[in-house]
Residue frames as a rotation matrix with the C-alpha (Angstrom) as fourth column:
MET 1
0.941 -0.240 -0.240 168.87
-0.333 -0.523 -0.785 161.71
0.063 0.818 -0.572 117.53
ALA 2
0.665 -0.745 -0.057 172.15
0.726 0.662 -0.184 160.16
0.175 0.081 0.981 116.45
ARG 3
0.610 -0.582 -0.539 175.38
-0.043 -0.703 0.710 161.88
-0.792 -0.410 -0.453 117.61
SER 4
0.879 -0.386 -0.279 177.80
-0.362 -0.163 -0.918 162.92
0.309 0.908 -0.283 114.97
VAL 5
0.493 -0.819 -0.294 181.35
0.625 0.569 -0.535 161.54
0.605 0.080 0.792 114.64
LEU 6
-0.258 -0.607 0.752 182.65
0.017 -0.781 -0.625 164.84
0.966 -0.149 0.212 115.83
GLU 7
0.340 0.453 0.824 180.58
-0.793 -0.334 0.510 164.83
0.506 -0.827 0.245 119.04
ARG 8
0.984 -0.033 -0.177 181.68
0.104 0.905 0.413 161.30
0.146 -0.425 0.893 119.84
GLN 9
0.254 -0.966 0.059 185.27
0.628 0.117 -0.770 162.29
0.736 0.232 0.636 119.24
LEU 10
-0.119 -0.186 0.975 184.92
-0.333 -0.918 -0.215 165.28
0.936 -0.350 0.047 121.50
ASP 11
0.746 0.489 0.452 183.44
-0.611 0.232 0.757 163.26
0.266 -0.841 0.472 124.15
THR 12
0.775 -0.559 -0.296 186.31
0.564 0.822 -0.076 160.83
0.286 -0.108 0.952 123.97
LEU 13
-0.198 -0.821 0.535 188.72
0.300 -0.571 -0.765 163.74
0.933 0.009 0.359 124.30
ASP 14
0.195 0.336 0.921 186.93
-0.710 -0.600 0.369 165.00
0.677 -0.726 0.122 127.29
ASP 15
0.978 0.205 0.032 186.97
-0.182 0.774 0.606 161.47
0.100 -0.599 0.795 128.96
ARG 16
0.477 -0.866 -0.152 190.63
0.771 0.495 -0.400 161.08
0.422 0.074 0.904 128.28
MET 17
-0.329 -0.569 0.753 191.60
-0.029 -0.791 -0.611 164.54
0.944 -0.223 0.244 129.58
ALA 18
0.485 0.508 0.712 189.48
-0.752 -0.173 0.636 163.95
0.446 -0.844 0.298 132.65
THR 19
0.945 -0.153 -0.290 191.21
0.242 0.921 0.304 160.68
0.221 -0.357 0.908 133.24
ALA 20
0.060 -0.986 0.154 194.55
0.699 -0.068 -0.712 162.41
0.713 0.150 0.685 132.96
GLY 21
-0.133 -0.029 -0.991 193.46
0.931 -0.348 -0.114 164.90
-0.341 -0.937 0.073 135.60
PHE 22
-0.938 -0.291 0.186 192.74
0.339 -0.879 0.334 167.95
0.066 0.377 0.924 133.30
GLY 23
-0.330 0.900 -0.285 188.96
0.094 -0.269 -0.958 167.97
-0.939 -0.343 0.004 133.53
ILE 24
0.349 0.614 0.708 186.65
0.789 0.215 -0.575 168.64
-0.505 0.760 -0.409 130.71
VAL 25
-0.589 -0.722 -0.362 188.29
0.368 -0.639 0.676 170.69
-0.719 0.265 0.642 127.86
THR 26
-0.830 0.303 0.468 185.46
0.374 -0.320 0.871 171.09
0.413 0.898 0.152 125.30
ARG 27
-0.661 0.705 0.257 182.18
-0.750 -0.635 -0.187 172.89
0.032 -0.316 0.948 125.63
ALA 28
-0.611 0.544 0.575 179.21
-0.063 0.691 -0.721 170.96
-0.789 -0.476 -0.388 126.92
ALA 29
0.634 0.772 0.042 176.99
0.041 0.021 -0.999 171.96
-0.772 0.635 -0.019 123.87
LYS 30
-0.533 -0.828 0.174 178.93
0.132 0.122 0.984 170.77
-0.836 0.547 0.044 120.87
GLY 31
-0.067 0.445 0.893 177.45
0.997 0.061 0.045 172.60
-0.035 0.894 -0.448 117.91
MET 32
-0.473 -0.142 0.869 176.46
0.479 -0.870 0.118 176.09
0.739 0.472 0.480 116.77
PRO 33
-0.863 0.107 -0.494 175.67
0.439 -0.324 -0.838 178.56
-0.250 -0.940 0.233 119.42
THR 34
0.009 0.949 0.316 172.15
0.998 -0.030 0.063 179.95
0.069 0.315 -0.947 119.58
LEU 35
-0.176 -0.095 0.980 171.20
0.320 -0.947 -0.034 183.61
0.931 0.308 0.197 119.33
PRO 36
-0.985 -0.159 0.064 171.19
0.001 -0.377 -0.926 185.70
0.172 -0.913 0.371 122.37
GLY 37
-0.537 0.820 0.196 167.86
-0.758 -0.368 -0.538 185.35
-0.369 -0.438 0.820 124.31
ASN 38
0.373 0.664 -0.648 167.11
-0.879 0.477 -0.017 182.12
0.298 0.576 0.761 122.48
SER 39
-0.616 -0.762 0.199 168.98
-0.778 0.551 -0.302 179.48
0.120 -0.341 -0.932 124.74
PRO 40
0.160 0.694 -0.702 167.59
-0.380 0.699 0.606 176.02
0.911 0.169 0.376 124.80
GLY 41
0.784 0.046 0.619 168.99
-0.618 0.148 0.772 175.57
-0.056 -0.988 0.144 128.34
ARG 42
-0.316 -0.937 0.151 171.51
-0.921 0.341 0.189 173.03
-0.228 -0.080 -0.970 129.40
PRO 43
0.152 0.414 -0.897 171.19
-0.661 0.718 0.219 169.62
0.735 0.560 0.383 127.70
VAL 44
0.307 0.027 0.951 170.68
-0.816 0.522 0.248 166.54
-0.490 -0.852 0.182 129.74
VAL 45
0.043 -0.372 -0.927 172.69
-0.693 0.658 -0.296 163.37
0.720 0.655 -0.229 128.84
HIS 46
0.972 0.090 0.216 173.09
-0.219 0.676 0.704 159.95
-0.082 -0.732 0.676 130.55
ARG 47
0.195 -0.975 -0.107 176.68
-0.352 0.032 -0.935 159.51
0.915 0.220 -0.337 131.79
TRP 48
0.171 -0.302 -0.938 178.62
0.844 0.537 -0.019 158.15
0.509 -0.788 0.346 134.53
THR 49
0.463 0.094 0.881 178.62
-0.172 -0.966 0.194 160.67
0.869 -0.242 -0.431 137.45
CYS 50
-0.610 -0.767 0.200 180.74
-0.226 -0.074 -0.971 161.35
0.759 -0.638 -0.129 140.58
PRO 51
0.189 0.604 -0.774 179.47
0.581 0.566 0.584 159.53
0.792 -0.560 -0.244 143.72
ALA 52
-0.735 -0.567 -0.373 180.94
0.610 -0.311 -0.729 162.27
0.297 -0.763 0.574 146.08
ALA 53
0.088 0.715 -0.693 178.91
0.815 -0.452 -0.363 164.58
-0.573 -0.533 -0.623 148.26
HIS 54
0.332 -0.109 -0.937 180.45
-0.330 -0.944 -0.007 167.38
-0.884 0.312 -0.349 146.29
PRO 55
0.555 -0.169 0.815 180.75
0.626 0.730 -0.275 165.84
-0.548 0.663 0.511 142.77
CYS 56
-0.465 -0.760 -0.454 183.42
0.027 -0.524 0.851 166.85
-0.885 0.383 0.264 140.41
GLU 57
0.122 0.609 -0.784 182.63
-0.724 -0.486 -0.490 167.60
-0.679 0.627 0.381 136.79
ARG 58
-0.829 -0.540 -0.143 183.88
-0.506 0.617 0.603 164.36
-0.238 0.572 -0.785 135.26
LEU 59
0.328 0.939 0.101 181.14
-0.656 0.303 -0.691 162.76
-0.680 0.160 0.716 133.11
PRO 60
-0.782 -0.621 -0.050 182.72
-0.452 0.510 0.731 159.68
-0.429 0.595 -0.680 131.31
SER 61
-0.009 0.793 -0.609 180.57
-0.987 0.089 0.131 158.06
0.158 0.602 0.782 128.64
ALA 62
0.320 0.229 0.919 179.26
-0.506 0.861 -0.038 154.59
-0.801 -0.453 0.391 128.84
GLU 63
0.972 -0.043 -0.231 180.50
-0.197 0.390 -0.900 153.98
0.129 0.920 0.370 125.37
LEU 64
0.126 -0.992 -0.010 184.13
-0.631 -0.072 -0.773 154.33
0.766 0.104 -0.635 126.66
TYR 65
-0.841 -0.386 0.379 183.42
-0.523 0.402 -0.751 152.69
0.137 -0.830 -0.540 129.89
PRO 66
-0.202 0.817 -0.540 180.85
-0.211 0.503 0.838 149.88
0.957 0.283 0.070 129.75
GLU 67
0.154 0.066 -0.986 181.60
0.881 0.443 0.167 149.08
0.448 -0.894 0.010 133.43
ALA 68
0.966 0.243 0.089 181.54
0.165 -0.843 0.512 151.78
0.199 -0.480 -0.855 136.14
PRO 69
0.021 -0.988 0.155 184.75
0.225 -0.147 -0.963 153.61
0.974 0.055 0.219 136.57
VAL 70
0.301 -0.003 -0.954 186.00
0.941 0.162 0.296 154.16
0.153 -0.987 0.052 140.00
CYS 71
0.907 0.023 0.420 186.30
-0.007 -0.998 0.069 157.64
0.421 -0.065 -0.905 141.59
ALA 72
-0.009 -0.991 -0.135 189.95
0.352 0.123 -0.928 158.42
0.936 -0.056 0.348 142.31
MET 73
-0.396 -0.141 0.907 188.90
-0.574 -0.733 -0.365 160.44
0.716 -0.666 0.209 145.41
THR 74
0.194 0.751 0.631 186.34
-0.979 0.106 0.175 158.24
0.065 -0.651 0.756 147.03
GLY 75
-0.848 -0.512 0.136 187.29
-0.487 0.855 0.178 154.89
-0.207 0.085 -0.975 145.70
ARG 76
-0.195 0.899 0.391 183.59
-0.016 0.396 -0.918 154.30
-0.981 -0.185 -0.063 144.91
PRO 77
-0.520 0.110 0.847 182.17
0.826 0.318 0.466 153.32
-0.218 0.942 -0.256 141.49
LEU 78
-0.897 0.352 -0.269 180.65
-0.408 -0.892 0.194 156.20
-0.171 0.284 0.943 139.52
VAL 79
-0.337 0.907 0.251 176.92
0.302 0.357 -0.884 156.08
-0.892 -0.223 -0.394 139.17
TYR 80
-0.908 0.069 0.412 175.10
0.402 -0.126 0.907 156.04
0.114 0.990 0.087 135.77
GLY 81
-0.018 0.948 -0.317 172.36
0.849 -0.153 -0.506 158.43
-0.528 -0.278 -0.802 135.31
ARG 82
0.633 0.323 0.704 171.17
0.680 -0.667 -0.305 161.78
0.371 0.671 -0.642 133.99
ALA 83
-0.136 -0.687 -0.714 173.57
0.829 -0.474 0.298 164.60
-0.543 -0.551 0.634 134.01
ARG 84
0.901 0.433 -0.005 173.06
0.377 -0.791 -0.483 168.29
-0.213 0.433 -0.876 133.06
LEU 85
0.022 -0.898 0.439 175.86
0.988 -0.047 -0.147 169.66
0.153 0.437 0.886 130.88
């Protein structure tokens, strides 16, 4: 399913805020909330993920970073793979 322009813009905002050290500022599920008791669970996306033993929540998109960003704490490149939001 194609992502909306708004979803892409919110992901860009999250990536820029994380780069600036603020972490993710928007909700993981970008859309209408479900009714209580009818949760679809946590979505899985493909993103760059932290290589640390205790990973941070930074999940930069491959659209903004075609090459692996480097972790500021470990100095190692982030790993591309599945991430649960």
